[in-house]
SEVOVEX-157387 format. One record per residue (C-alpha): x, y, z; residue in one letter. Coordinates in Angstrom, 1 decimal. Layout:
<sites>
X	Y	Z	A $
...
</sites>
This chain:
<sites>
238.8	113.7	-1.5	X $
242.4	113.5	0.0	X $
244.9	110.6	-1.8	X $
247.9	109.8	0.6	X $
251.0	109.0	-1.1	X $
251.0	107.1	-4.2	X $
248.3	106.8	-7.1	X $
245.0	105.0	-6.2	X $
245.9	102.0	-8.4	X $
249.2	101.7	-6.2	X $
247.0	101.6	-3.1	X $
245.2	99.7	-1.0	X $
243.0	102.1	0.1	X $
242.1	105.5	-1.1	X $
240.0	108.4	1.2	X $
236.6	110.1	0.9	X $
236.3	113.3	2.8	X $
233.0	114.9	3.2	X $
230.7	117.0	5.2	X $
227.1	115.7	5.9	X $
224.4	118.3	6.4	X $
220.2	118.5	6.3	X $
219.1	119.6	2.5	X $
216.5	121.8	4.2	X $
218.2	123.2	7.4	X $
221.8	123.0	6.1	X $
222.5	121.7	9.9	X $
225.3	119.5	10.3	X $
224.2	115.5	10.8	X $
225.9	114.1	13.7	X $
226.9	110.5	13.6	X $
225.2	109.5	10.7	X $
226.8	106.1	9.4	X $
229.0	105.9	5.9	X $
229.6	102.4	4.7	X $
230.1	100.4	1.4	X $
226.6	98.6	0.2	X $
226.6	95.3	1.6	X $
229.6	95.3	3.2	X $
230.7	95.9	7.1	X $
233.4	98.8	7.0	X $
232.3	102.2	7.4	X $
232.6	104.9	9.8	X $
230.5	107.8	11.2	X $
230.3	111.7	10.7	X $
231.4	113.7	14.0	X $
229.5	116.6	15.6	X $
230.3	118.7	12.3	X $
229.1	116.1	10.1	X $
232.5	115.3	9.0	X $
234.3	112.5	7.8	X $
237.0	111.0	6.6	X $
236.6	107.6	4.9	X $
239.1	104.8	4.1	X $
237.9	102.9	1.4	X $
239.8	99.8	0.3	X $
240.5	99.9	-3.5	X $
238.7	96.5	-3.9	X $
235.2	98.5	-3.6	X $
235.5	101.2	-6.1	X $
233.4	99.6	-8.0	X $
230.4	99.5	-5.6	X $
228.4	102.3	-3.7	X $
228.8	104.2	-1.1	X $
226.1	104.4	1.3	X $
224.8	107.4	4.2	X $
222.1	106.6	6.9	X $
220.8	108.5	9.4	X $
218.0	107.9	11.7	X $
215.0	109.9	10.4	X $
216.4	110.2	6.9	X $
216.6	108.3	3.3	X $
219.5	106.7	2.3	X $
221.9	108.2	-0.2	X $
223.6	105.9	-2.5	X $
226.4	107.9	-4.4	X $
228.7	105.6	-7.0	X $
232.4	105.2	-5.0	X $
234.1	105.4	-8.5	X $
232.4	108.8	-9.1	X $
234.3	110.0	-5.5	X $
237.7	109.8	-6.8	X $
240.0	112.1	-7.3	X $
237.4	114.9	-5.3	X $
238.3	117.6	-2.9	X $
236.1	117.3	0.1	X $
232.5	116.8	-0.7	X $
229.2	118.0	0.6	X $
226.3	115.3	0.9	X $
222.7	116.3	2.0	X $
220.3	113.8	3.1	X $
216.7	114.7	2.9	X $
214.4	113.8	5.6	X $
212.0	110.7	5.6	X $
208.8	112.5	6.0	X $
207.4	111.9	2.4	X $
207.9	108.6	2.9	X $
206.1	108.0	6.2	X $
203.4	110.2	4.8	X $
202.5	107.4	2.4	X $
202.6	104.9	5.5	X $
199.4	103.9	7.8	X $
200.4	102.0	10.8	X $
197.3	100.6	12.3	X $
198.1	98.5	15.6	X $
197.5	98.6	19.0	X $
201.0	98.0	20.3	X $
202.0	100.1	23.3	X $
205.3	101.2	24.5	X $
205.8	98.5	26.8	X $
204.4	95.7	24.2	X $
207.4	97.1	22.0	X $
209.8	97.1	24.0	X $
209.3	93.5	25.4	X $
209.0	92.5	22.6	X $
212.3	93.6	21.1	X $
214.0	92.3	24.6	X $
213.0	88.9	24.1	X $
213.9	88.9	20.7	X $
217.8	89.9	21.6	X $
218.7	86.5	20.5	X $
216.8	86.6	17.4	X $
218.3	90.0	15.9	X $
221.6	89.5	17.4	X $
225.1	87.4	16.3	X $
224.8	83.8	18.0	X $
227.5	82.7	16.3	X $
231.3	83.8	17.3	X $
232.4	87.4	15.6	X $
235.0	90.0	15.3	X $
235.0	93.4	15.5	X $
237.9	96.0	14.6	X $
237.2	99.6	16.1	X $
238.3	102.5	17.3	X $
238.2	104.2	20.8	X $
239.3	107.2	22.2	X $
238.9	108.5	25.5	X $
239.3	112.4	26.6	X $
239.9	113.6	30.2	X $
238.7	116.9	31.3	X $
239.4	118.7	34.7	X $
237.9	122.2	35.7	X $
237.1	123.4	31.9	X $
240.2	121.8	30.4	X $
241.0	119.0	28.5	X $
244.4	117.7	29.7	X $
244.6	113.9	28.3	X $
243.7	111.8	25.4	X $
244.4	108.2	24.9	X $
243.4	106.2	21.2	X $
243.5	102.7	20.5	X $
242.6	100.5	17.7	X $
241.4	97.5	18.8	X $
240.0	94.1	17.9	X $
237.1	92.8	19.8	X $
236.0	89.2	20.0	X $
232.8	87.7	21.2	X $
231.3	84.2	21.1	X $
227.4	85.2	20.8	X $
224.8	87.4	22.1	X $
223.5	85.3	24.9	X $
222.6	85.8	27.9	X $
225.3	86.1	30.4	X $
226.1	84.4	33.6	X $
227.6	87.5	34.9	X $
226.7	90.8	33.8	X $
229.8	92.6	35.4	X $
232.6	90.5	33.8	X $
233.6	91.3	30.2	X $
232.7	88.5	27.9	X $
234.6	89.9	24.9	X $
238.3	89.1	24.5	X $
239.8	92.3	23.4	X $
243.0	92.8	21.2	X $
245.0	95.9	21.0	X $
246.6	96.8	17.4	X $
247.8	100.4	18.6	X $
247.3	102.2	21.0	X $
248.4	106.1	21.2	X $
248.5	108.6	24.2	X $
248.9	112.2	25.0	X $
251.7	113.6	27.8	X $
248.8	114.1	29.8	X $
248.6	110.8	31.4	X $
251.7	112.1	33.0	X $
250.0	115.0	34.6	X $
249.4	114.4	38.7	X $
245.6	115.3	38.0	X $
245.2	111.8	36.6	X $
244.9	110.4	40.1	X $
241.3	111.8	40.2	X $
240.4	110.0	37.4	X $
239.5	106.0	37.8	X $
242.9	103.9	36.9	X $
241.0	100.8	35.5	X $
240.7	100.0	32.2	X $
238.3	102.5	31.2	X $
237.4	100.3	27.4	X $
236.4	97.4	29.4	X $
234.3	100.0	31.6	X $
232.3	101.2	27.9	X $
231.8	97.8	26.5	X $
229.9	96.5	29.8	X $
227.4	99.5	29.2	X $
226.3	97.7	26.0	X $
222.7	97.1	27.8	X $
221.5	94.5	25.0	X $
225.0	92.7	24.6	X $
224.5	91.8	28.8	X $
221.0	91.8	29.0	X $
220.7	94.5	31.0	X $
217.1	94.2	31.1	X $
214.6	93.1	34.0	X $
213.3	89.2	33.0	X $
210.1	89.3	31.5	X $
207.1	87.4	33.2	X $
204.0	87.3	31.0	X $
202.2	86.7	34.0	X $
203.3	90.1	35.9	X $
203.2	93.4	35.3	X $
206.3	95.0	35.4	X $
206.8	98.7	36.0	X $
210.2	99.3	34.0	X $
208.4	98.4	30.9	X $
205.2	99.9	31.6	X $
206.8	103.0	32.1	X $
207.7	102.8	28.5	X $
205.5	105.4	25.8	X $
205.2	104.9	22.6	X $
206.3	108.0	20.9	X $
206.3	108.3	16.9	X $
207.3	106.1	13.7	X $
210.6	107.3	12.0	X $
213.0	105.9	9.3	X $
216.0	104.3	9.4	X $
218.3	102.8	7.0	X $
214.6	102.2	4.5	X $
212.8	100.3	7.1	X $
210.1	102.1	9.4	X $
211.1	102.4	13.3	X $
209.5	102.3	16.7	X $
210.7	105.1	19.0	X $
210.0	104.4	22.5	X $
210.8	106.7	25.6	X $
210.7	106.2	29.8	X $
211.3	109.1	31.4	X $
211.3	108.6	35.1	X $
213.2	110.5	37.8	X $
217.2	111.1	37.2	X $
216.8	108.5	34.6	X $
215.7	109.2	30.6	X $
216.1	106.4	28.3	X $
214.9	106.5	24.4	X $
215.1	103.5	22.0	X $
214.6	102.9	18.4	X $
213.2	99.7	17.3	X $
212.6	98.4	14.1	X $
208.9	97.7	13.1	X $
209.1	94.0	11.3	X $
212.2	92.8	13.2	X $
212.0	94.5	16.7	X $
215.6	94.8	16.3	X $
217.0	97.3	18.9	X $
218.6	99.5	16.7	X $
219.4	102.7	18.9	X $
219.8	103.3	22.7	X $
219.8	106.9	24.0	X $
220.5	107.2	27.7	X $
221.0	110.0	30.3	X $
221.1	109.5	34.1	X $
221.6	111.6	37.1	X $
223.3	110.5	40.1	X $
222.4	112.8	42.9	X $
224.6	112.6	46.2	X $
226.1	109.5	45.5	X $
229.6	109.1	47.2	X $
232.5	107.5	45.0	X $
235.4	107.7	47.2	X $
238.2	110.0	49.3	X $
241.3	111.5	48.6	X $
243.2	114.0	50.3	X $
240.1	115.5	52.7	X $
238.1	115.6	49.7	X $
235.3	113.5	48.9	X $
234.3	112.5	44.7	X $
230.6	112.3	44.1	X $
229.0	110.8	40.3	X $
226.9	113.5	39.0	X $
225.6	112.4	35.6	X $
226.3	110.1	32.7	X $
225.1	110.1	29.4	X $
225.2	107.3	26.6	X $
224.9	106.3	23.3	X $
224.4	103.0	22.0	X $
224.4	102.0	18.2	X $
224.0	99.1	16.0	X $
224.3	98.6	12.5	X $
222.4	95.3	10.2	X $
224.9	93.4	8.5	X $
224.1	89.8	6.7	X $
220.7	90.0	8.7	X $
222.2	90.4	12.1	X $
222.8	93.2	14.4	X $
226.3	94.4	15.3	X $
227.3	97.4	17.2	X $
228.3	100.5	15.4	X $
229.2	102.9	18.0	X $
229.1	103.7	21.4	X $
229.4	107.3	23.4	X $
229.7	107.7	27.2	X $
230.2	111.2	28.7	X $
230.6	110.9	32.6	X $
230.9	113.8	35.1	X $
232.2	113.5	38.5	X $
232.8	116.4	41.0	X $
235.2	116.7	44.1	X $
234.4	118.6	47.5	X $
235.8	119.5	50.5	X $
234.7	116.7	52.9	X $
234.0	119.1	55.8	X $
232.8	121.8	54.0	X $
231.5	119.6	51.1	X $
232.1	123.0	49.2	X $
233.0	122.2	45.4	X $
236.6	122.1	44.4	X $
236.6	120.8	40.9	X $
234.9	119.1	38.2	X $
236.2	116.4	36.0	X $
234.4	114.6	32.8	X $
235.3	111.7	31.1	X $
234.3	111.3	27.3	X $
235.0	107.7	25.6	X $
233.8	107.0	22.3	X $
233.9	103.8	20.3	X $
233.4	103.1	16.8	X $
233.5	99.9	14.9	X $
234.9	100.4	11.7	X $
234.9	96.7	10.2	X $
232.8	93.9	11.3	X $
233.5	89.8	10.2	X $
230.9	87.5	11.1	X $
230.5	83.8	12.0	X $
234.2	84.0	12.1	X $
237.2	81.4	13.1	X $
239.6	84.0	14.3	X $
240.0	84.9	17.7	X $
242.3	87.1	19.6	X $
245.2	85.1	21.6	X $
247.0	85.9	24.8	X $
249.8	87.8	23.7	X $
247.2	90.5	21.4	X $
244.8	90.2	24.4	X $
243.9	93.4	26.4	X $
245.1	93.3	30.1	X $
242.7	94.1	32.5	X $
244.6	97.7	33.7	X $
244.3	100.6	32.1	X $
244.9	101.1	28.5	X $
247.5	103.9	29.3	X $
249.7	101.2	30.6	X $
249.4	99.2	27.5	X $
250.6	101.4	24.9	X $
252.8	100.3	21.5	X $
255.4	102.5	20.1	X $
253.5	105.5	17.9	X $
252.7	104.2	14.2	X $
252.5	107.8	12.3	X $
251.5	105.6	8.9	X $
249.0	103.0	10.3	X $
246.7	105.9	12.0	X $
247.2	107.7	8.4	X $
245.0	105.5	7.0	X $
242.3	104.2	9.9	X $
239.2	104.9	10.3	X $
238.5	106.9	12.8	X $
235.8	109.9	14.2	X $
237.2	112.3	12.3	X $
239.0	115.3	14.4	X $
236.0	115.8	16.8	X $
236.3	115.5	19.4	X $
239.5	116.7	19.0	X $
237.9	120.7	18.0	X $
240.0	123.6	18.1	X $
239.5	123.8	22.0	X $
240.5	120.0	22.8	X $
243.3	120.7	20.9	X $
244.5	123.9	22.2	X $
244.1	123.1	25.5	X $
246.2	119.6	25.4	X $
248.9	121.4	23.2	X $
249.9	123.5	26.0	X $
252.0	120.4	26.8	X $
253.4	120.4	23.0	X $
252.2	119.4	19.3	X $
250.2	116.5	19.7	X $
252.0	114.3	17.1	X $
255.4	114.8	19.1	X $
253.4	113.9	22.1	X $
252.3	110.6	20.5	X $
256.3	110.4	19.0	X $
257.5	110.8	22.7	X $
255.6	108.1	24.5	X $
</sites>
């Protein structure tokens, strides 16, 4: 474990650093949730299974809980983690637990999915709530990363009720801190969308925006009929249905609690053959693919957003010859590290995020703030990305120069 300046007693928080692996294969476990038992604070592991978890000192007598789809939970007394170096944690697959369970039902994948959609307002918050989170986007051009933006955000919402307009953001977002690299001044930025990417990502929450066809009990809907029941897995001490829908150009996998039918996780990948977006300087852009994950966590009997990731690929072509000129890619991540249920706190107009791009809404770089804020550790800021970004100077200096 790494401690910051001063002793634990003098600190508001301390940091547990760890690596999480499969106990059998020793492979890293990606996007596992690390939290405090019965509390809403949490973080996730990165693509190397690593994490830094900043824990408020008031929780030192609680348990740290590690959860991963398909694995048994691991609980560790937080007090035992104090004054430790980076810790190796191992999780056991839930195979043994599942072998003891016999599931006898005739529900199809279509049945399970429709029940889950019908129960969104039962399983998700219908009272005002506030989320604190970490947002990151990375832009890549022709195989090279050239811009990074990170933000600490607050997200307020009234409920998970059916929206009147699924294309208009219902959440109110406040920006606490924003930092960005010098790449945002690069001339190539013009070949990327200049709208508010965080707003676009939040609108991709299919559960929040009820982005499923309406269910008519008297009609068979092909969308739901395409879902196939694959297996039963295990998550956070609950049995979970896994259903999949695989149609031309689009694959969707959903994880649904076998008792409450709460949607726990959605994984989706979509291809866009020849989807023209816009033209610029005798070139045209076409969307190639989009991949996203939406993950939820349970708190006080309701499901709240845990994290979202999205990878979008767009290629630019010569308008006349249709030959490929260059490829662009955007990676977005949103980690929710604290939930405030039934909140009376709102986000006022002075805090509210504007509709235009976050790169124009930055605040002065606050190094001390970022040193103690729960983010997704390092990755995707791995060696390749850092090397690309630091061609313009050390990242820390780039942030300070903004």
